[in-house]
PDB file of N, H, CA, C and O in Angstrom:
ATOM      1  N   MET A   1     140.862 111.812  42.401  1.00  0.00           N
ATOM      2  CA  MET A   1     139.804 111.112  41.705  1.00  0.00           C
ATOM      3  C   MET A   1     139.971 111.359  40.211  1.00  0.00           C
ATOM      4  O   MET A   1     140.212 112.490  39.790  1.00  0.00           O
ATOM      5  N   ALA A   2     139.846 110.334  39.433  1.00  0.00           N
ATOM      6  H   ALA A   2     139.650 109.415  39.775  1.00  0.00           H
ATOM      7  CA  ALA A   2     140.009 110.422  37.985  1.00  0.00           C
ATOM      8  C   ALA A   2     138.831 111.155  37.350  1.00  0.00           C
ATOM      9  O   ALA A   2     137.681 110.986  37.757  1.00  0.00           O
ATOM     10  N   GLU A   3     139.136 111.955  36.366  1.00  0.00           N
ATOM     11  H   GLU A   3     140.070 112.092  36.036  1.00  0.00           H
ATOM     12  CA  GLU A   3     138.101 112.643  35.596  1.00  0.00           C
ATOM     13  C   GLU A   3     137.482 111.651  34.624  1.00  0.00           C
ATOM     14  O   GLU A   3     138.204 110.943  33.922  1.00  0.00           O
ATOM     15  N   LEU A   4     136.173 111.591  34.572  1.00  0.00           N
ATOM     16  H   LEU A   4     135.586 112.167  35.142  1.00  0.00           H
ATOM     17  CA  LEU A   4     135.461 110.693  33.677  1.00  0.00           C
ATOM     18  C   LEU A   4     134.907 111.488  32.511  1.00  0.00           C
ATOM     19  O   LEU A   4     134.466 112.624  32.684  1.00  0.00           O
ATOM     20  N   VAL A   5     134.928 110.895  31.317  1.00  0.00           N
ATOM     21  H   VAL A   5     135.286 109.972  31.177  1.00  0.00           H
ATOM     22  CA  VAL A   5     134.394 111.543  30.126  1.00  0.00           C
ATOM     23  C   VAL A   5     133.428 110.573  29.462  1.00  0.00           C
ATOM     24  O   VAL A   5     133.795 109.439  29.154  1.00  0.00           O
ATOM     25  N   CYS A   6     132.210 111.011  29.243  1.00  0.00           N
ATOM     26  H   CYS A   6     131.911 111.932  29.493  1.00  0.00           H
ATOM     27  CA  CYS A   6     131.198 110.186  28.595  1.00  0.00           C
ATOM     28  C   CYS A   6     131.554 110.027  27.117  1.00  0.00           C
ATOM     29  O   CYS A   6     131.778 111.016  26.419  1.00  0.00           O
ATOM     30  N   VAL A   7     131.604 108.787  26.645  1.00  0.00           N
ATOM     31  H   VAL A   7     131.422 107.984  27.212  1.00  0.00           H
ATOM     32  CA  VAL A   7     131.958 108.531  25.250  1.00  0.00           C
ATOM     33  C   VAL A   7     130.821 108.886  24.297  1.00  0.00           C
ATOM     34  O   VAL A   7     131.038 108.975  23.089  1.00  0.00           O
ATOM     35  N   SER A   8     129.631 109.088  24.811  1.00  0.00           N
ATOM     36  H   SER A   8     129.454 109.016  25.792  1.00  0.00           H
ATOM     37  CA  SER A   8     128.495 109.405  23.963  1.00  0.00           C
ATOM     38  C   SER A   8     128.319 110.916  23.786  1.00  0.00           C
ATOM     39  O   SER A   8     128.233 111.400  22.658  1.00  0.00           O
ATOM     40  N   CYS A   9     128.267 111.662  24.889  1.00  0.00           N
ATOM     41  H   CYS A   9     128.337 111.269  25.806  1.00  0.00           H
ATOM     42  CA  CYS A   9     127.984 113.092  24.805  1.00  0.00           C
ATOM     43  C   CYS A   9     129.183 113.976  25.131  1.00  0.00           C
ATOM     44  O   CYS A   9     129.143 115.180  24.879  1.00  0.00           O
ATOM     45  N   GLY A  10     130.247 113.400  25.688  1.00  0.00           N
ATOM     46  H   GLY A  10     130.279 112.422  25.892  1.00  0.00           H
ATOM     47  CA  GLY A  10     131.438 114.179  26.015  1.00  0.00           C
ATOM     48  C   GLY A  10     131.395 114.861  27.365  1.00  0.00           C
ATOM     49  O   GLY A  10     132.330 115.580  27.716  1.00  0.00           O
ATOM     50  N   ARG A  11     130.334 114.656  28.135  1.00  0.00           N
ATOM     51  H   ARG A  11     129.574 114.072  27.849  1.00  0.00           H
ATOM     52  CA  ARG A  11     130.224 115.265  29.463  1.00  0.00           C
ATOM     53  C   ARG A  11     131.389 114.806  30.331  1.00  0.00           C
ATOM     54  O   ARG A  11     131.818 113.655  30.257  1.00  0.00           O
ATOM     55  N   GLN A  12     131.893 115.719  31.152  1.00  0.00           N
ATOM     56  H   GLN A  12     131.545 116.655  31.213  1.00  0.00           H
ATOM     57  CA  GLN A  12     132.978 115.392  32.066  1.00  0.00           C
ATOM     58  C   GLN A  12     132.467 115.438  33.491  1.00  0.00           C
ATOM     59  O   GLN A  12     131.577 116.224  33.817  1.00  0.00           O
ATOM     60  N   GLY A  13     133.027 114.601  34.330  1.00  0.00           N
ATOM     61  H   GLY A  13     133.750 113.963  34.066  1.00  0.00           H
ATOM     62  CA  GLY A  13     132.634 114.576  35.724  1.00  0.00           C
ATOM     63  C   GLY A  13     133.486 113.590  36.496  1.00  0.00           C
ATOM     64  O   GLY A  13     134.489 113.084  35.994  1.00  0.00           O
ATOM     65  N   ASP A  14     133.078 113.328  37.710  1.00  0.00           N
ATOM     66  H   ASP A  14     132.263 113.739  38.118  1.00  0.00           H
ATOM     67  CA  ASP A  14     133.772 112.342  38.527  1.00  0.00           C
ATOM     68  C   ASP A  14     132.757 111.628  39.407  1.00  0.00           C
ATOM     69  O   ASP A  14     131.566 111.939  39.380  1.00  0.00           O
ATOM     70  N   LEU A  15     133.234 110.683  40.173  1.00  0.00           N
ATOM     71  H   LEU A  15     134.201 110.431  40.195  1.00  0.00           H
ATOM     72  CA  LEU A  15     132.327 109.877  40.994  1.00  0.00           C
ATOM     73  C   LEU A  15     131.738 110.657  42.169  1.00  0.00           C
ATOM     74  O   LEU A  15     130.803 110.185  42.815  1.00  0.00           O
ATOM     75  N   GLU A  16     132.270 111.837  42.450  1.00  0.00           N
ATOM     76  H   GLU A  16     133.030 112.221  41.925  1.00  0.00           H
ATOM     77  CA  GLU A  16     131.751 112.655  43.542  1.00  0.00           C
ATOM     78  C   GLU A  16     130.468 113.386  43.147  1.00  0.00           C
ATOM     79  O   GLU A  16     129.731 113.853  44.016  1.00  0.00           O
ATOM     80  N   SER A  17     130.197 113.489  41.851  1.00  0.00           N
ATOM     81  H   SER A  17     130.796 113.110  41.145  1.00  0.00           H
ATOM     82  CA  SER A  17     128.998 114.204  41.402  1.00  0.00           C
ATOM     83  C   SER A  17     127.751 113.356  41.670  1.00  0.00           C
ATOM     84  O   SER A  17     127.842 112.154  41.923  1.00  0.00           O
ATOM     85  N   SER A  18     126.604 113.996  41.609  1.00  0.00           N
ATOM     86  H   SER A  18     126.530 114.972  41.403  1.00  0.00           H
ATOM     87  CA  SER A  18     125.351 113.276  41.852  1.00  0.00           C
ATOM     88  C   SER A  18     124.939 112.418  40.658  1.00  0.00           C
ATOM     89  O   SER A  18     124.099 111.528  40.793  1.00  0.00           O
ATOM     90  N   LEU A  19     125.523 112.680  39.499  1.00  0.00           N
ATOM     91  H   LEU A  19     126.206 113.403  39.389  1.00  0.00           H
ATOM     92  CA  LEU A  19     125.212 111.917  38.296  1.00  0.00           C
ATOM     93  C   LEU A  19     125.873 110.538  38.359  1.00  0.00           C
ATOM     94  O   LEU A  19     127.056 110.430  38.681  1.00  0.00           O
ATOM     95  N   ARG A  20     125.126 109.511  38.058  1.00  0.00           N
ATOM     96  H   ARG A  20     124.165 109.599  37.797  1.00  0.00           H
ATOM     97  CA  ARG A  20     125.664 108.150  38.071  1.00  0.00           C
ATOM     98  C   ARG A  20     126.477 107.902  36.802  1.00  0.00           C
ATOM     99  O   ARG A  20     126.131 108.409  35.735  1.00  0.00           O
ATOM    100  N   TRP A  21     127.542 107.134  36.912  1.00  0.00           N
ATOM    101  H   TRP A  21     127.822 106.721  37.778  1.00  0.00           H
ATOM    102  CA  TRP A  21     128.415 106.794  35.788  1.00  0.00           C
ATOM    103  C   TRP A  21     128.441 105.291  35.595  1.00  0.00           C
ATOM    104  O   TRP A  21     128.265 104.526  36.543  1.00  0.00           O
ATOM    105  N   TYR A  22     128.661 104.877  34.360  1.00  0.00           N
ATOM    106  H   TYR A  22     128.804 105.498  33.590  1.00  0.00           H
ATOM    107  CA  TYR A  22     128.696 103.460  34.005  1.00  0.00           C
ATOM    108  C   TYR A  22     129.986 103.180  33.243  1.00  0.00           C
ATOM    109  O   TYR A  22     130.538 104.059  32.581  1.00  0.00           O
ATOM    110  N   GLU A  23     130.455 101.939  33.350  1.00  0.00           N
ATOM    111  H   GLU A  23     130.007 101.225  33.887  1.00  0.00           H
ATOM    112  CA  GLU A  23     131.691 101.558  32.695  1.00  0.00           C
ATOM    113  C   GLU A  23     131.471 100.355  31.790  1.00  0.00           C
ATOM    114  O   GLU A  23     130.760  99.415  32.146  1.00  0.00           O
ATOM    115  N   GLY A  24     132.079 100.398  30.637  1.00  0.00           N
ATOM    116  H   GLY A  24     132.656 101.162  30.348  1.00  0.00           H
ATOM    117  CA  GLY A  24     132.062  99.289  29.693  1.00  0.00           C
ATOM    118  C   GLY A  24     133.389  99.274  28.963  1.00  0.00           C
ATOM    119  O   GLY A  24     134.379  99.797  29.473  1.00  0.00           O
ATOM    120  N   THR A  25     133.428  98.697  27.803  1.00  0.00           N
ATOM    121  H   THR A  25     132.624  98.272  27.388  1.00  0.00           H
ATOM    122  CA  THR A  25     134.628  98.737  26.979  1.00  0.00           C
ATOM    123  C   THR A  25     134.261  99.312  25.630  1.00  0.00           C
ATOM    124  O   THR A  25     133.080  99.423  25.300  1.00  0.00           O
ATOM    125  N   THR A  26     135.246  99.675  24.856  1.00  0.00           N
ATOM    126  H   THR A  26     136.206  99.585  25.124  1.00  0.00           H
ATOM    127  CA  THR A  26     134.946 100.252  23.560  1.00  0.00           C
ATOM    128  C   THR A  26     134.251  99.242  22.667  1.00  0.00           C
ATOM    129  O   THR A  26     133.584  99.641  21.713  1.00  0.00           O
ATOM    130  N   ARG A  27     134.379  97.955  22.935  1.00  0.00           N
ATOM    131  H   ARG A  27     134.921  97.630  23.710  1.00  0.00           H
ATOM    132  CA  ARG A  27     133.653  96.954  22.152  1.00  0.00           C
ATOM    133  C   ARG A  27     132.145  97.163  22.291  1.00  0.00           C
ATOM    134  O   ARG A  27     131.384  96.879  21.366  1.00  0.00           O
ATOM    135  N   ASP A  28     131.724  97.659  23.443  1.00  0.00           N
ATOM    136  H   ASP A  28     132.342  97.890  24.194  1.00  0.00           H
ATOM    137  CA  ASP A  28     130.301  97.923  23.649  1.00  0.00           C
ATOM    138  C   ASP A  28     129.777  98.999  22.717  1.00  0.00           C
ATOM    139  O   ASP A  28     128.564  99.133  22.551  1.00  0.00           O
ATOM    140  N   LEU A  29     130.662  99.763  22.108  1.00  0.00           N
ATOM    141  H   LEU A  29     131.647  99.654  22.243  1.00  0.00           H
ATOM    142  CA  LEU A  29     130.253 100.864  21.255  1.00  0.00           C
ATOM    143  C   LEU A  29     130.333 100.536  19.772  1.00  0.00           C
ATOM    144  O   LEU A  29     129.796 101.282  18.953  1.00  0.00           O
ATOM    145  N   THR A  30     130.986  99.443  19.408  1.00  0.00           N
ATOM    146  H   THR A  30     131.422  98.838  20.074  1.00  0.00           H
ATOM    147  CA  THR A  30     131.159  99.125  17.996  1.00  0.00           C
ATOM    148  C   THR A  30     130.017  98.277  17.483  1.00  0.00           C
ATOM    149  O   THR A  30     129.382  97.547  18.243  1.00  0.00           O
ATOM    150  N   LEU A  31     129.761  98.376  16.207  1.00  0.00           N
ATOM    151  H   LEU A  31     130.277  98.970  15.589  1.00  0.00           H
ATOM    152  CA  LEU A  31     128.696  97.584  15.606  1.00  0.00           C
ATOM    153  C   LEU A  31     129.198  96.224  15.149  1.00  0.00           C
ATOM    154  O   LEU A  31     128.406  95.298  14.972  1.00  0.00           O
ATOM    155  N   ASP A  32     130.504  96.095  14.957  1.00  0.00           N
ATOM    156  H   ASP A  32     131.147  96.847  15.101  1.00  0.00           H
ATOM    157  CA  ASP A  32     131.095  94.855  14.477  1.00  0.00           C
ATOM    158  C   ASP A  32     131.558  94.017  15.661  1.00  0.00           C
ATOM    159  O   ASP A  32     132.555  94.369  16.291  1.00  0.00           O
ATOM    160  N   PRO A  33     130.879  92.926  15.988  1.00  0.00           N
ATOM    161  CA  PRO A  33     131.254  92.125  17.163  1.00  0.00           C
ATOM    162  C   PRO A  33     132.592  91.418  17.018  1.00  0.00           C
ATOM    163  O   PRO A  33     133.118  90.899  18.002  1.00  0.00           O
ATOM    164  N   ASP A  34     133.158  91.384  15.809  1.00  0.00           N
ATOM    165  H   ASP A  34     132.730  91.806  15.009  1.00  0.00           H
ATOM    166  CA  ASP A  34     134.448  90.735  15.620  1.00  0.00           C
ATOM    167  C   ASP A  34     135.621  91.644  15.973  1.00  0.00           C
ATOM    168  O   ASP A  34     136.751  91.174  16.102  1.00  0.00           O
ATOM    169  N   GLU A  35     135.367  92.915  16.127  1.00  0.00           N
ATOM    170  H   GLU A  35     134.449  93.297  16.022  1.00  0.00           H
ATOM    171  CA  GLU A  35     136.446  93.828  16.504  1.00  0.00           C
ATOM    172  C   GLU A  35     136.827  93.563  17.957  1.00  0.00           C
ATOM    173  O   GLU A  35     135.966  93.310  18.799  1.00  0.00           O
ATOM    174  N   SER A  36     138.101  93.624  18.234  1.00  0.00           N
ATOM    175  H   SER A  36     138.800  93.830  17.549  1.00  0.00           H
ATOM    176  CA  SER A  36     138.546  93.349  19.601  1.00  0.00           C
ATOM    177  C   SER A  36     138.303  94.551  20.494  1.00  0.00           C
ATOM    178  O   SER A  36     138.414  95.699  20.063  1.00  0.00           O
ATOM    179  N   ALA A  37     137.974  94.273  21.725  1.00  0.00           N
ATOM    180  H   ALA A  37     137.884  93.341  22.075  1.00  0.00           H
ATOM    181  CA  ALA A  37     137.717  95.328  22.694  1.00  0.00           C
ATOM    182  C   ALA A  37     139.035  95.902  23.201  1.00  0.00           C
ATOM    183  O   ALA A  37     140.027  95.188  23.349  1.00  0.00           O
ATOM    184  N   MET A  38     139.022  97.180  23.459  1.00  0.00           N
ATOM    185  H   MET A  38     138.216  97.760  23.339  1.00  0.00           H
ATOM    186  CA  MET A  38     140.194  97.781  24.075  1.00  0.00           C
ATOM    187  C   MET A  38     140.197  97.389  25.544  1.00  0.00           C
ATOM    188  O   MET A  38     139.144  97.144  26.132  1.00  0.00           O
ATOM    189  N   GLU A  39     141.372  97.331  26.123  1.00  0.00           N
ATOM    190  H   GLU A  39     142.227  97.530  25.645  1.00  0.00           H
ATOM    191  CA  GLU A  39     141.480  96.972  27.531  1.00  0.00           C
ATOM    192  C   GLU A  39     141.059  98.124  28.442  1.00  0.00           C
ATOM    193  O   GLU A  39     140.716  97.903  29.603  1.00  0.00           O
ATOM    194  N   ASN A  40     141.084  99.334  27.929  1.00  0.00           N
ATOM    195  H   ASN A  40     141.363  99.514  26.986  1.00  0.00           H
ATOM    196  CA  ASN A  40     140.738 100.493  28.740  1.00  0.00           C
ATOM    197  C   ASN A  40     139.255 100.507  29.050  1.00  0.00           C
ATOM    198  O   ASN A  40     138.441 100.065  28.239  1.00  0.00           O
ATOM    199  N   GLY A  41     138.904 101.010  30.215  1.00  0.00           N
ATOM    200  H   GLY A  41     139.565 101.368  30.874  1.00  0.00           H
ATOM    201  CA  GLY A  41     137.507 101.197  30.538  1.00  0.00           C
ATOM    202  C   GLY A  41     136.966 102.389  29.758  1.00  0.00           C
ATOM    203  O   GLY A  41     137.693 103.350  29.506  1.00  0.00           O
ATOM    204  N   THR A  42     135.730 102.332  29.386  1.00  0.00           N
ATOM    205  H   THR A  42     135.140 101.551  29.591  1.00  0.00           H
ATOM    206  CA  THR A  42     135.055 103.415  28.684  1.00  0.00           C
ATOM    207  C   THR A  42     133.866 103.814  29.538  1.00  0.00           C
ATOM    208  O   THR A  42     133.192 102.953  30.103  1.00  0.00           O
ATOM    209  N   HIS A  43     133.602 105.109  29.639  1.00  0.00           N
ATOM    210  H   HIS A  43     134.150 105.808  29.180  1.00  0.00           H
ATOM    211  CA  HIS A  43     132.568 105.584  30.555  1.00  0.00           C
ATOM    212  C   HIS A  43     131.383 106.192  29.823  1.00  0.00           C
ATOM    213  O   HIS A  43     131.500 106.751  28.733  1.00  0.00           O
ATOM    214  N   LEU A  44     130.242 106.055  30.475  1.00  0.00           N
ATOM    215  H   LEU A  44     130.147 105.601  31.361  1.00  0.00           H
ATOM    216  CA  LEU A  44     128.981 106.574  29.958  1.00  0.00           C
ATOM    217  C   LEU A  44     128.266 107.260  31.112  1.00  0.00           C
ATOM    218  O   LEU A  44     128.144 106.687  32.195  1.00  0.00           O
ATOM    219  N   CYS A  45     127.792 108.484  30.891  1.00  0.00           N
ATOM    220  H   CYS A  45     127.891 108.949  30.011  1.00  0.00           H
ATOM    221  CA  CYS A  45     127.076 109.183  31.967  1.00  0.00           C
ATOM    222  C   CYS A  45     125.678 108.592  32.125  1.00  0.00           C
ATOM    223  O   CYS A  45     125.171 107.927  31.222  1.00  0.00           O
ATOM    224  N   GLY A  46     125.074 108.835  33.254  1.00  0.00           N
ATOM    225  H   GLY A  46     125.486 109.375  33.988  1.00  0.00           H
ATOM    226  CA  GLY A  46     123.756 108.292  33.549  1.00  0.00           C
ATOM    227  C   GLY A  46     122.676 108.750  32.583  1.00  0.00           C
ATOM    228  O   GLY A  46     121.758 107.988  32.279  1.00  0.00           O
ATOM    229  N   ASP A  47     122.771 109.985  32.093  1.00  0.00           N
ATOM    230  H   ASP A  47     123.517 110.604  32.340  1.00  0.00           H
ATOM    231  CA  ASP A  47     121.771 110.480  31.146  1.00  0.00           C
ATOM    232  C   ASP A  47     121.811 109.692  29.842  1.00  0.00           C
ATOM    233  O   ASP A  47     120.764 109.313  29.317  1.00  0.00           O
ATOM    234  N   CYS A  48     123.013 109.440  29.312  1.00  0.00           N
ATOM    235  H   CYS A  48     123.864 109.747  29.738  1.00  0.00           H
ATOM    236  CA  CYS A  48     123.141 108.677  28.064  1.00  0.00           C
ATOM    237  C   CYS A  48     122.769 107.214  28.285  1.00  0.00           C
ATOM    238  O   CYS A  48     122.217 106.570  27.394  1.00  0.00           O
ATOM    239  N   TYR A  49     123.071 106.693  29.468  1.00  0.00           N
ATOM    240  H   TYR A  49     123.520 107.217  30.192  1.00  0.00           H
ATOM    241  CA  TYR A  49     122.716 105.314  29.794  1.00  0.00           C
ATOM    242  C   TYR A  49     121.199 105.133  29.741  1.00  0.00           C
ATOM    243  O   TYR A  49     120.712 104.139  29.202  1.00  0.00           O
ATOM    244  N   ARG A  50     120.451 106.088  30.298  1.00  0.00           N
ATOM    245  H   ARG A  50     120.847 106.895  30.736  1.00  0.00           H
ATOM    246  CA  ARG A  50     118.984 106.001  30.306  1.00  0.00           C
ATOM    247  C   ARG A  50     118.396 106.104  28.902  1.00  0.00           C
ATOM    248  O   ARG A  50     117.299 105.598  28.664  1.00  0.00           O
ATOM    249  N   GLN A  51     119.094 106.746  27.971  1.00  0.00           N
ATOM    250  H   GLN A  51     119.985 107.157  28.165  1.00  0.00           H
ATOM    251  CA  GLN A  51     118.593 106.917  26.618  1.00  0.00           C
ATOM    252  C   GLN A  51     118.908 105.745  25.702  1.00  0.00           C
ATOM    253  O   GLN A  51     118.342 105.646  24.614  1.00  0.00           O
ATOM    254  N   MET A  52     119.796 104.860  26.121  1.00  0.00           N
ATOM    255  H   MET A  52     120.256 104.940  27.005  1.00  0.00           H
ATOM    256  CA  MET A  52     120.181 103.758  25.233  1.00  0.00           C
ATOM    257  C   MET A  52     119.141 102.648  25.245  1.00  0.00           C
ATOM    258  O   MET A  52     118.301 102.573  26.141  1.00  0.00           O
ATOM    259  N   ASP A  53     119.210 101.801  24.247  1.00  0.00           N
ATOM    260  H   ASP A  53     119.892 101.862  23.519  1.00  0.00           H
ATOM    261  CA  ASP A  53     118.310 100.663  24.104  1.00  0.00           C
ATOM    262  C   ASP A  53     118.435  99.766  25.335  1.00  0.00           C
ATOM    263  O   ASP A  53     119.551  99.400  25.704  1.00  0.00           O
ATOM    264  N   PRO A  54     117.320  99.400  25.985  1.00  0.00           N
ATOM    265  CA  PRO A  54     117.382  98.545  27.181  1.00  0.00           C
ATOM    266  C   PRO A  54     118.138  97.228  26.968  1.00  0.00           C
ATOM    267  O   PRO A  54     118.691  96.678  27.921  1.00  0.00           O
ATOM    268  N   GLU A  55     118.170  96.725  25.754  1.00  0.00           N
ATOM    269  H   GLU A  55     117.721  97.172  24.980  1.00  0.00           H
ATOM    270  CA  GLU A  55     118.897  95.481  25.497  1.00  0.00           C
ATOM    271  C   GLU A  55     120.411  95.683  25.556  1.00  0.00           C
ATOM    272  O   GLU A  55     121.149  94.720  25.767  1.00  0.00           O
ATOM    273  N   ASP A  56     120.882  96.912  25.376  1.00  0.00           N
ATOM    274  H   ASP A  56     120.282  97.693  25.206  1.00  0.00           H
ATOM    275  CA  ASP A  56     122.317  97.203  25.431  1.00  0.00           C
ATOM    276  C   ASP A  56     122.794  97.531  26.840  1.00  0.00           C
ATOM    277  O   ASP A  56     123.996  97.490  27.102  1.00  0.00           O
ATOM    278  N   ARG A  57     121.900  97.848  27.734  1.00  0.00           N
ATOM    279  H   ARG A  57     120.924  97.882  27.521  1.00  0.00           H
ATOM    280  CA  ARG A  57     122.277  98.273  29.085  1.00  0.00           C
ATOM    281  C   ARG A  57     123.039  97.233  29.901  1.00  0.00           C
ATOM    282  O   ARG A  57     123.935  97.618  30.651  1.00  0.00           O
ATOM    283  N   PRO A  58     122.737  95.930  29.800  1.00  0.00           N
ATOM    284  CA  PRO A  58     123.463  94.968  30.646  1.00  0.00           C
ATOM    285  C   PRO A  58     124.980  94.940  30.422  1.00  0.00           C
ATOM    286  O   PRO A  58     125.718  94.457  31.281  1.00  0.00           O
ATOM    287  N   ARG A  59     125.447  95.447  29.292  1.00  0.00           N
ATOM    288  H   ARG A  59     124.847  95.840  28.595  1.00  0.00           H
ATOM    289  CA  ARG A  59     126.889  95.460  29.042  1.00  0.00           C
ATOM    290  C   ARG A  59     127.598  96.566  29.808  1.00  0.00           C
ATOM    291  O   ARG A  59     128.827  96.576  29.887  1.00  0.00           O
ATOM    292  N   TRP A  60     126.848  97.485  30.367  1.00  0.00           N
ATOM    293  H   TRP A  60     125.850  97.478  30.303  1.00  0.00           H
ATOM    294  CA  TRP A  60     127.412  98.605  31.124  1.00  0.00           C
ATOM    295  C   TRP A  60     127.175  98.380  32.611  1.00  0.00           C
ATOM    296  O   TRP A  60     126.047  98.115  33.026  1.00  0.00           O
ATOM    297  N   LYS A  61     128.208  98.482  33.402  1.00  0.00           N
ATOM    298  H   LYS A  61     129.125  98.698  33.065  1.00  0.00           H
ATOM    299  CA  LYS A  61     128.130  98.262  34.844  1.00  0.00           C
ATOM    300  C   LYS A  61     128.240  99.591  35.583  1.00  0.00           C
ATOM    301  O   LYS A  61     129.018 100.457  35.181  1.00  0.00           O
ATOM    302  N   PRO A  62     127.468  99.766  36.666  1.00  0.00           N
ATOM    303  CA  PRO A  62     127.589 101.003  37.450  1.00  0.00           C
ATOM    304  C   PRO A  62     129.013 101.154  37.973  1.00  0.00           C
ATOM    305  O   PRO A  62     129.630 100.187  38.422  1.00  0.00           O
ATOM    306  N   LEU A  63     129.511 102.355  37.911  1.00  0.00           N
ATOM    307  H   LEU A  63     129.009 103.140  37.547  1.00  0.00           H
ATOM    308  CA  LEU A  63     130.862 102.649  38.365  1.00  0.00           C
ATOM    309  C   LEU A  63     130.780 103.286  39.742  1.00  0.00           C
ATOM    310  O   LEU A  63     130.049 104.257  39.940  1.00  0.00           O
ATOM    311  N   THR A  64     131.521 102.748  40.682  1.00  0.00           N
ATOM    312  H   THR A  64     132.115 101.960  40.522  1.00  0.00           H
ATOM    313  CA  THR A  64     131.565 103.301  42.034  1.00  0.00           C
ATOM    314  C   THR A  64     133.009 103.531  42.424  1.00  0.00           C
ATOM    315  O   THR A  64     133.922 103.141  41.696  1.00  0.00           O
ATOM    316  N   ARG A  65     133.223 104.162  43.572  1.00  0.00           N
ATOM    317  H   ARG A  65     132.481 104.479  44.164  1.00  0.00           H
ATOM    318  CA  ARG A  65     134.584 104.388  44.050  1.00  0.00           C
ATOM    319  C   ARG A  65     135.301 103.083  44.344  1.00  0.00           C
ATOM    320  O   ARG A  65     136.532 103.043  44.342  1.00  0.00           O
ATOM    321  N   LEU A  66     134.564 102.023  44.594  1.00  0.00           N
ATOM    322  H   LEU A  66     133.564 102.055  44.596  1.00  0.00           H
ATOM    323  CA  LEU A  66     135.181 100.749  44.965  1.00  0.00           C
ATOM    324  C   LEU A  66     135.289  99.773  43.811  1.00  0.00           C
ATOM    325  O   LEU A  66     135.745  98.645  43.999  1.00  0.00           O
ATOM    326  N   SER A  67     134.878 100.184  42.616  1.00  0.00           N
ATOM    327  H   SER A  67     134.508 101.100  42.462  1.00  0.00           H
ATOM    328  CA  SER A  67     134.935  99.287  41.465  1.00  0.00           C
ATOM    329  C   SER A  67     135.460 100.032  40.258  1.00  0.00           C
ATOM    330  O   SER A  67     135.687 101.241  40.311  1.00  0.00           O
ATOM    331  N   GLY A  68     135.648  99.325  39.194  1.00  0.00           N
ATOM    332  H   GLY A  68     135.464  98.343  39.150  1.00  0.00           H
ATOM    333  CA  GLY A  68     135.979  99.961  37.934  1.00  0.00           C
ATOM    334  C   GLY A  68     137.417  99.815  37.510  1.00  0.00           C
ATOM    335  O   GLY A  68     138.293  99.481  38.308  1.00  0.00           O
ATOM    336  N   PHE A  69     137.641 100.070  36.249  1.00  0.00           N
ATOM    337  H   PHE A  69     136.929 100.341  35.601  1.00  0.00           H
ATOM    338  CA  PHE A  69     138.937  99.896  35.617  1.00  0.00           C
ATOM    339  C   PHE A  69     139.996 100.805  36.229  1.00  0.00           C
ATOM    340  O   PHE A  69     141.123 100.361  36.449  1.00  0.00           O
ATOM    341  N   VAL A  70     139.670 102.058  36.509  1.00  0.00           N
ATOM    342  H   VAL A  70     138.754 102.419  36.330  1.00  0.00           H
ATOM    343  CA  VAL A  70     140.652 103.000  37.036  1.00  0.00           C
ATOM    344  C   VAL A  70     141.197 102.499  38.352  1.00  0.00           C
ATOM    345  O   VAL A  70     142.411 102.506  38.560  1.00  0.00           O
ATOM    346  N   ARG A  71     140.331 102.065  39.242  1.00  0.00           N
ATOM    347  H   ARG A  71     139.345 102.059  39.073  1.00  0.00           H
ATOM    348  CA  ARG A  71     140.771 101.566  40.532  1.00  0.00           C
ATOM    349  C   ARG A  71     141.613 100.297  40.374  1.00  0.00           C
ATOM    350  O   ARG A  71     142.634 100.150  41.046  1.00  0.00           O
ATOM    351  N   GLU A  72     141.204  99.394  39.507  1.00  0.00           N
ATOM    352  H   GLU A  72     140.374  99.513  38.961  1.00  0.00           H
ATOM    353  CA  GLU A  72     141.938  98.149  39.311  1.00  0.00           C
ATOM    354  C   GLU A  72     143.337  98.422  38.780  1.00  0.00           C
ATOM    355  O   GLU A  72     144.286  97.730  39.151  1.00  0.00           O
ATOM    356  N   GLN A  73     143.476  99.419  37.919  1.00  0.00           N
ATOM    357  H   GLN A  73     142.706  99.982  37.618  1.00  0.00           H
ATOM    358  CA  GLN A  73     144.778  99.713  37.315  1.00  0.00           C
ATOM    359  C   GLN A  73     145.690 100.524  38.234  1.00  0.00           C
ATOM    360  O   GLN A  73     146.911 100.378  38.179  1.00  0.00           O
ATOM    361  N   THR A  74     145.110 101.375  39.075  1.00  0.00           N
ATOM    362  H   THR A  74     144.119 101.494  39.121  1.00  0.00           H
ATOM    363  CA  THR A  74     145.932 102.247  39.913  1.00  0.00           C
ATOM    364  C   THR A  74     146.007 101.773  41.351  1.00  0.00           C
ATOM    365  O   THR A  74     146.876 102.207  42.106  1.00  0.00           O
ATOM    366  N   GLY A  75     145.100 100.882  41.737  1.00  0.00           N
ATOM    367  H   GLY A  75     144.393 100.528  41.123  1.00  0.00           H
ATOM    368  CA  GLY A  75     145.076 100.424  43.127  1.00  0.00           C
ATOM    369  C   GLY A  75     144.504 101.445  44.075  1.00  0.00           C
ATOM    370  O   GLY A  75     144.640 101.301  45.290  1.00  0.00           O
ATOM    371  N   GLY A  76     143.861 102.483  43.546  1.00  0.00           N
ATOM    372  H   GLY A  76     143.751 102.600  42.559  1.00  0.00           H
ATOM    373  CA  GLY A  76     143.296 103.464  44.439  1.00  0.00           C
ATOM    374  C   GLY A  76     142.362 104.403  43.819  1.00  0.00           C
ATOM    375  O   GLY A  76     141.825 105.279  44.497  1.00  0.00           O
TER     376      GLY A  76
END
């Protein structure tokens, strides 16, 4: 299982923990909408997700063992 790192607080974990994880792209973190998004998935822990502005939340999708950038890139 891939180690996940929250881009906001730096917390590390994985999908086996009880804490929920969310996935977005680095474009979700920039203030300039003209900047191109990185292709890599970017992760946010559930605690930081709950603290963010509700209008920004739809850009972050819940990450599960059956979804997400890591699985799509590695096939497992």
